[in-house]
C-alpha positions in Angstrom: 82.8 261.9 169.6 81.6 263.5 172.8 82.6 260.6 174.9 86.2 260.9 173.6 86.2 264.6 174.6 85.1 263.7 178.1 87.6 260.8 178.4 90.7 262.8 177.5 90.4 265.3 180.4 89.7 262.4 182.7 92.8 260.5 181.6 94.8 263.7 181.8 93.7 264.2 185.4 94.6 260.6 186.3 98.1 261.0 184.6 98.8 264.3 186.4 97.7 262.7 189.8 99.9 259.7 189.2 102.8 262.0 188.3 102.4 264.1 191.4 102.2 261.0 193.6 105.4 259.6 192.0 107.2 262.9 192.4 106.2 263.0 196.1 107.7 259.6 196.6 111.0 260.4 194.7 111.7 263.9 196.0 111.7 265.9 199.2 110.5 269.4 200.2 111.7 271.0 203.4 109.5 273.8 204.7 111.4 275.7 207.3 110.8 278.3 209.9 113.5 280.1 211.9 113.4 282.9 214.4 115.4 285.4 212.4 114.0 287.7 209.7 116.6 287.3 206.9 119.9 285.4 206.3 121.2 282.5 204.2 120.8 278.9 205.5 122.9 276.1 204.2 122.0 272.5 203.6 125.1 270.3 204.1 125.9 266.7 203.3 127.8 264.4 205.6 131.1 262.5 204.9 133.7 261.2 207.2 132.5 263.1 210.3 132.5 266.4 208.2 129.7 268.4 206.7 130.0 270.2 203.3 127.7 272.6 201.5 125.3 271.1 198.9 122.6 273.8 198.7 121.6 277.1 200.2 118.3 279.0 200.7 117.5 282.6 201.5 115.6 283.2 204.8 112.8 285.6 204.1 110.5 286.7 207.0 111.7 283.8 209.0 111.0 281.1 206.3 113.1 279.0 204.0 112.8 275.9 201.8 114.8 273.2 200.1 113.9 270.8 197.4 115.7 267.7 196.1 115.7 263.9 196.1 117.6 261.2 198.0 118.1 257.5 197.0 117.4 256.6 200.7 117.1 258.5 204.0 120.4 260.0 205.0 122.0 262.5 207.4 122.3 266.1 206.5 123.0 269.4 208.4 121.3 272.8 208.4 123.4 275.8 209.5 123.6 279.6 209.1 127.4 279.4 209.2 128.9 278.6 205.8 132.1 277.2 207.3 130.4 275.1 210.0 131.7 271.5 209.7 131.3 270.2 213.2 127.8 270.6 214.6 125.0 272.0 212.4 121.4 271.1 213.2 121.2 267.4 212.3 118.4 266.3 210.1 117.7 262.9 208.5 116.1 263.7 205.1 113.8 261.3 203.3 111.6 261.8 200.2 108.4 263.5 201.2 107.4 266.8 202.9 109.4 267.7 206.0 108.7 270.6 208.4 111.6 272.2 210.3 111.4 274.8 213.0 114.7 276.2 214.3 115.1 278.1 217.5 118.5 279.9 217.4 117.9 281.9 220.6 116.4 279.9 223.4 117.3 276.2 222.9 119.5 276.2 219.8 117.4 273.2 218.6 115.5 272.1 215.6 112.1 270.5 215.7 111.6 268.2 212.7 108.4 266.4 211.6 107.6 264.5 208.5 110.7 262.3 208.5 110.3 258.9 210.2 114.1 258.4 210.0 114.7 261.6 211.9 112.1 260.5 214.5 114.1 257.3 215.0 117.3 259.2 215.2 115.9 261.6 217.9 114.6 258.6 219.9 118.2 257.2 219.9 119.6 260.6 221.0 117.3 260.7 224.0 118.4 257.3 225.3 122.0 257.3 224.1 123.6 256.3 227.4 123.4 252.5 227.9 122.1 252.1 224.3 122.1 248.6 222.8 123.1 248.9 219.2 122.3 245.2 218.5 118.7 245.7 219.4 118.3 248.8 217.2 119.8 247.0 214.1 117.6 243.9 214.7 114.5 246.1 214.9 115.5 248.2 211.9 117.8 246.2 209.6 117.0 248.4 206.6 117.5 251.6 208.4 120.2 254.2 207.3 119.8 255.6 210.8 120.9 252.4 212.5 123.9 252.1 210.1 124.9 255.7 210.8 124.7 255.2 214.6 126.9 252.1 214.4 129.4 253.9 212.2 129.4 257.2 214.1 129.1 256.1 217.7 130.3 252.5 218.0 133.1 252.0 215.4 135.7 253.0 218.0 134.6 251.1 221.1 133.5 247.8 219.5 136.1 245.1 218.5 136.4 243.9 214.9 134.5 240.7 215.9 131.7 242.7 217.4 131.4 245.1 214.4 131.4 242.1 212.1 128.5 240.6 214.0 126.5 243.9 213.8 127.2 244.3 210.1 125.8 240.8 209.5 122.4 242.0 210.9 121.8 244.6 208.2 119.6 243.8 205.2 121.4 243.2 201.9 119.7 246.3 200.4 122.1 248.5 202.4 125.3 246.8 201.1 126.2 249.8 199.0 125.6 252.3 201.8 128.7 254.4 202.5 128.5 253.9 206.3 128.6 250.1 206.0 131.3 250.1 203.3 133.5 252.2 205.5 132.8 250.0 208.5 133.9 247.0 206.5 137.2 248.8 205.9 137.5 249.7 209.6 136.9 246.0 210.5 139.7 244.9 208.2 142.1 247.5 209.7 141.2 246.6 213.3 142.0 243.0 212.6 145.5 244.1 211.6 146.0 246.2 214.8 145.2 243.8 217.6 147.6 243.5 220.5 150.7 241.6 219.4 150.4 242.8 215.8 153.1 245.0 214.3 152.3 248.7 214.2 151.7 250.1 210.7 154.5 252.3 209.7 154.0 255.8 208.1 155.7 259.1 207.6 154.6 262.6 208.5 155.6 266.2 208.4 156.7 268.1 211.5 155.8 271.7 212.2 159.3 272.6 210.9 158.7 270.8 207.6 160.8 267.8 208.3 159.7 264.3 207.3 159.9 261.7 210.0 158.7 258.1 210.3 157.0 256.3 213.1 159.6 253.5 212.9 162.4 256.1 213.5 161.4 255.8 217.1 161.2 252.0 217.5 163.5 250.8 220.2 161.5 252.8 222.8 158.2 252.2 224.4 156.3 254.5 222.0 152.9 256.1 222.4 151.3 256.8 219.0 148.8 259.6 220.0 146.1 261.0 217.8 144.8 264.4 218.9 143.9 268.0 217.6 144.0 271.5 218.9 140.3 271.8 218.4 139.5 268.7 220.5 138.6 269.6 224.2 139.1 266.1 225.6 142.5 266.0 223.9 143.6 269.3 225.5 142.3 268.1 228.8 144.5 265.0 228.5 147.6 267.1 227.7 148.7 267.8 231.3 148.5 264.0 232.0 150.7 263.3 229.0 153.2 265.9 229.9 153.5 264.5 233.4 153.9 260.9 232.2 156.3 261.9 229.4 158.6 263.7 231.9 158.4 260.8 234.3 159.4 258.1 231.8 161.3 259.8 228.9 164.7 259.1 230.5 163.8 255.4 230.8 163.1 254.8 227.2 159.6 256.2 226.5 158.6 258.5 223.6 155.5 260.0 222.1 154.7 260.3 218.4 151.7 262.6 218.1 149.5 262.9 215.0 147.3 266.0 214.8 144.0 266.1 212.9 144.2 269.9 212.6 143.4 271.8 209.5 145.3 275.0 210.3 149.0 274.9 211.0 148.9 278.0 213.2 146.4 276.5 215.6 148.3 273.2 215.7 151.7 274.9 216.5 150.1 277.2 219.1 148.5 274.3 221.0 151.9 272.4 221.0 153.6 275.4 222.6 150.8 276.4 225.0 150.4 272.8 226.3 154.2 272.2 226.5 154.1 269.1 224.3 157.8 268.5 223.8 157.7 265.3 221.9 157.5 264.4 218.1 154.6 265.9 216.1 153.4 265.4 212.6 150.3 266.4 210.7 149.1 266.6 207.0 146.5 269.2 208.1 143.7 267.2 206.5 141.3 267.1 209.5 139.4 263.7 209.5 140.9 262.9 206.1 144.3 262.6 207.8 146.2 259.7 206.1 147.6 258.3 209.4 144.1 258.5 210.9 142.8 256.4 208.0 145.7 253.9 208.3 144.8 253.3 212.0 141.0 253.6 211.5 140.7 256.5 214.0 137.1 257.5 214.5 137.4 259.5 217.7 140.1 261.5 219.5 142.0 261.3 221.7 143.0 257.8 220.7 146.4 256.1 221.1 148.4 252.9 220.6 151.2 251.8 222.9 154.0 250.2 220.9 156.8 248.1 222.3 160.5 248.5 221.4 160.1 245.8 218.6 157.3 247.8 217.0 154.4 245.7 218.2 151.2 247.0 219.6 150.7 246.1 223.2 147.8 248.3 224.3 145.3 250.8 223.0 143.6 254.0 224.4 145.3 254.1 227.8 144.7 257.5 229.3 145.9 259.2 232.5 146.4 256.8 235.4 145.9 253.7 233.2 148.8 254.8 231.0 151.0 255.7 234.0 150.3 252.3 235.6 151.1 250.4 232.4 154.4 252.2 231.9 155.3 251.7 235.6 154.8 247.9 235.1 156.9 247.9 231.9 159.8 249.8 233.3 160.1 247.7 236.5 
């Protein structure tokens, strides 16, 4: 009888230990420190270049924590601003214990330990210029980080053929990963939008509430321009577009601009202040913009030059390059 009394506690200890080990492997704990005494910090998920709230934690004496679980490592954001959707503190979360230290004053940076995925991501960010995405994927074919970097940083610049080649390098275990699923859609669209292909027609709403179609302006050399009032590179390009538009509008050139704005007031104000006197549409859906999805737009400014027959003849010509192309066309 005694040996059974001894065995039960031993078995109980083994069971509890096994449970705790399994829990550790299937859940994450974020232990955070931040150089403010009290506030609320938000944990945000990532989708289509936008961050959205999934959890929150009170900051007490400069400390906060989050608990949860992830199917696989993935990108999240930490921010003190409930409405921040652009640039929170990036963090790749994986199951396990992760330490986060946030400096809001001196460097506006987060130091993250305990996540191998985040370490890989930070290594990429330090050598981003001249980075070889093929090498990263070959070295880490099962990595969500590699898939995210291909999706976020290379989906615009690489051709459909190049993206296809990179997608083939990933392990089959990532086939259901959202980044790779979206990249396959982007590849399919890019194949439809190569030079010589017909532009994809769509309609949009003007600031005045009128519905117009891209094809309404066929018969001109037409620049389909994707931009937003909140985009500094777009606003920097505006004076070039104004100059080029005024130079060629009398010869048969027009601009059809699609804004990825969310607020109509900001959109309309930017049109007026930048003197953008061409056609404008927006559904005010940010990165969920329907025209942006149709054209697989992953960064702005982006544009397509369309000939009078409605066929694409060039893409992403800016400034002098666009001026030179139009000069050739109108000779």
